[in-house]
C-alpha positions in Angstrom: -0.1 0.8 0.6 3.1 2.4 0.2 2.4 2.8 -3.3 -0.6 5.1 -3.0 0.8 7.7 -1.0 4.4 7.7 -2.0 4.1 7.6 -5.6 5.8 4.1 -5.6 9.0 5.6 -4.7 11.3 3.4 -3.4 12.8 4.4 -0.4 14.3 2.5 2.7 13.5 5.6 5.0 11.3 6.3 8.1 8.2 7.4 6.8 8.4 12.0 6.8 6.2 13.5 9.7 6.9 10.8 12.1 7.5 11.8 15.6 8.9 10.2 18.6 5.9 9.9 20.9 4.0 8.2 17.2 6.2 5.0 18.0 5.1 4.7 21.9 1.9 5.7 21.5 0.9 3.4 18.5 2.0 0.6 20.2 0.7 1.4 23.5 -2.8 2.3 22.0 -2.5 -1.6 20.5 -1.4 -3.3 23.6 -4.0 -1.1 25.5 -6.8 -2.1 22.4 -6.1 -5.7 23.0 -5.6 -6.2 26.5 -9.0 -4.7 26.5 -10.5 -7.2 23.9 -8.9 -9.5 26.0 -6.4 -11.2 23.1 -3.8 -9.8 25.3 -3.9 -10.9 29.1 -1.2 -7.5 29.9 0.3 -4.5 28.7 4.1 -4.1 28.9 6.3 -7.0 27.5 4.4 -9.0 25.3 6.4 -12.0 24.8 6.0 -15.4 26.4 9.2 -16.7 25.5 8.7 -21.1 23.8 11.9 -23.5 23.2 13.6 -22.0 20.4 13.7 -25.9 18.6 10.1 -25.8 18.5 9.5 -21.8 18.1 11.9 -22.5 15.1 10.3 -25.4 13.7 6.8 -24.2 13.2 7.5 -21.0 12.0 9.6 -22.7 9.2 6.3 -25.1 8.5 4.2 -21.4 8.6 6.0 -20.2 5.4 3.2 -19.9 3.0 0.1 -21.4 5.3 -2.4 -20.5 7.5 -1.7 -19.8 10.9 -4.6 -22.6 12.2 -3.0 -25.6 9.5 0.6 -24.4 10.7 -0.8 -24.9 14.6 -2.1 -28.1 13.7 0.7 -29.8 12.0 3.4 -28.4 14.9 1.2 -30.1 17.2 0.4 -33.1 15.6 4.6 -32.9 14.9 5.4 -32.4 18.4 3.5 -35.3 19.8 5.1 -37.7 17.7 9.1 -35.9 17.7 9.2 -34.2 21.2 12.9 -32.8 20.0 15.7 -32.1 17.5 17.3 -35.8 18.4 14.2 -37.7 17.6 13.2 -35.7 14.5 16.7 -36.0 13.0 15.9 -39.9 12.7 12.5 -39.4 11.8 11.4 -41.3 8.2 10.4 -38.7 5.9 7.1 -40.3 4.9 6.0 -39.9 8.6 6.6 -36.4 8.1 5.0 -35.7 5.3 1.7 -37.6 6.2 1.5 -36.0 10.0 2.7 -32.0 8.4 0.5 -32.5 5.0 -1.7 -29.8 5.6 0.9 -27.4 5.4 2.0 -26.0 2.2 5.2 -27.6 0.6 4.8 -30.3 3.2 6.9 -32.3 1.1 10.1 -29.9 0.6 9.1 -28.9 4.1 9.5 -32.6 5.6 13.2 -33.0 4.3 13.9 -29.4 5.5 12.5 -29.9 9.4 14.9 -33.0 8.9 17.7 -31.4 7.8 17.4 -28.6 10.2 17.2 -30.7 13.4 20.0 -33.1 12.1 22.3 -29.8 11.6 21.2 -28.7 15.1 22.5 -31.7 16.6 25.9 -32.0 14.9 26.6 -28.3 14.3 25.1 -26.9 17.6 25.7 -29.5 20.4 22.1 -29.7 20.3 20.8 -26.5 20.7 19.3 -23.7 18.3 21.8 -21.1 17.9 21.2 -17.5 19.3 22.9 -15.6 16.6 21.1 -14.4 13.4 24.6 -15.6 10.6 23.8 -19.1 12.1 20.3 -19.4 12.1 20.1 -18.1 8.4 22.8 -20.9 7.4 20.1 -23.1 8.0 17.8 -24.9 5.2 14.6 -22.6 4.7 15.2 -20.2 7.1 15.5 -16.8 6.2 15.0 -13.1 7.9 11.4 -13.8 9.2 12.1 -16.9 10.3 15.6 -15.9 12.1 14.0 -13.4 14.2 10.9 -14.9 15.1 13.6 -17.4 16.6 15.4 -14.4 18.0 11.8 -13.0 19.6 9.9 -15.7 20.7 12.6 -18.6 21.8 15.0 -16.6 23.4 13.7 -12.7 24.0 16.3 -11.3 21.9 15.6 -7.6 20.7 14.7 -8.5 16.5 12.3 -7.3 14.3 10.1 -10.2 13.0 8.5 -8.6 9.5 6.4 -10.7 7.8 2.6 -9.2 5.8 0.9 -8.0 8.5 4.0 -5.8 9.8 5.3 -4.4 6.2 1.2 -3.4 5.3 1.5 -2.0 8.6 4.1 0.2 8.8 3.9 1.4 5.8 0.0 2.2 6.1 1.3 4.1 9.5 3.4 6.0 7.7 6.7 4.8 9.5 8.7 3.6 6.0 8.5 3.7 2.5 9.5 0.6 1.4 8.3 -2.3 -1.1 9.3 -5.5 0.2 9.7 -7.2 4.5 13.4 -7.5 3.8 13.3 -3.2 2.9 11.0 -2.8 5.8 12.7 -4.7 8.5 16.3 -3.0 7.6 14.1 0.4 7.9 12.5 -0.3 11.3 15.7 -1.0 12.8 17.6 2.4 12.2 14.4 4.2 13.0 12.0 2.0 15.6 13.5 2.5 19.6 15.2 -1.0 20.3 12.1 -1.2 23.3 9.9 -1.6 20.7 11.5 -4.6 19.4 9.9 -7.4 20.9 6.2 -6.6 20.8 6.0 -5.3 17.5 5.6 -8.3 15.5 2.7 -9.8 17.9 0.6 -6.1 18.0 1.1 -6.0 14.4 0.1 -9.6 13.4 -2.7 -9.0 16.0 -3.8 -5.8 14.6 -3.5 -7.1 10.8 -5.9 -9.9 11.7 -8.6 -7.9 13.2 -8.9 -4.5 12.2 -6.0 -3.0 9.7 -6.6 -6.3 7.2 -5.5 -6.4 3.6 -9.0 -5.8 2.1 -11.4 -3.4 3.6 -9.6 -2.4 7.0 -11.9 -1.5 9.6 -10.5 2.0 9.8 -13.9 3.6 11.8 -12.4 1.6 14.5 -8.9 1.4 14.7 -7.6 2.5 17.9 -4.6 3.9 16.2 -6.4 5.5 13.0 -5.2 9.3 14.0 -1.4 8.2 13.4 -2.5 6.3 10.2 -1.3 8.2 7.1 -3.0 5.8 4.1 -6.4 6.2 6.6 -6.7 10.1 6.3 -6.0 9.2 2.3 -9.3 7.2 2.3 -11.3 8.8 4.8 
């Protein structure tokens, strides 16, 4: 949506007119709204840490797959294979059958078994806490690596999916064409103290209100900060 108000020009910088307090007020506004709606249980740091290996495998499974399908496949997989050692020994056909609902399940079955093997052989059975090491694993791009850092280790990072990319452009925090550009732009402008909560809040907002088609601008709790909304009133 950046092209609607950016003339299609490529830029990776912060949107003009963004004030320092806007970041705090948008994060606070979304956190307060979704807490009041019962989606979030508390304000402040929203991230609840999970097993890094499980976060890694689940995020790989989620690529080009709906959240509900990913959740079912991930739960079924870890009922059968509880850790990297058991997953590394799994038969490919068994893995394919368990995760058959996700997109590109045959390719992902081989990828997650190889990830398990590499975690065992190269990282002593522990998921690496370094983004370069994570990126060296099969089927692991920047979004997946950053998800592991945030949700597995509680390390400040900015996982950028379609929701984060869309909303960041709509509210004018960035003017970018790709999620990778959005990550780089946000990393250079967004205060680090907001990095942990950004993905979870923007994903919720993208699912419930700031949808790709027919966004519910009239009830958006941060509409006054949104450049895209102002163009469509």
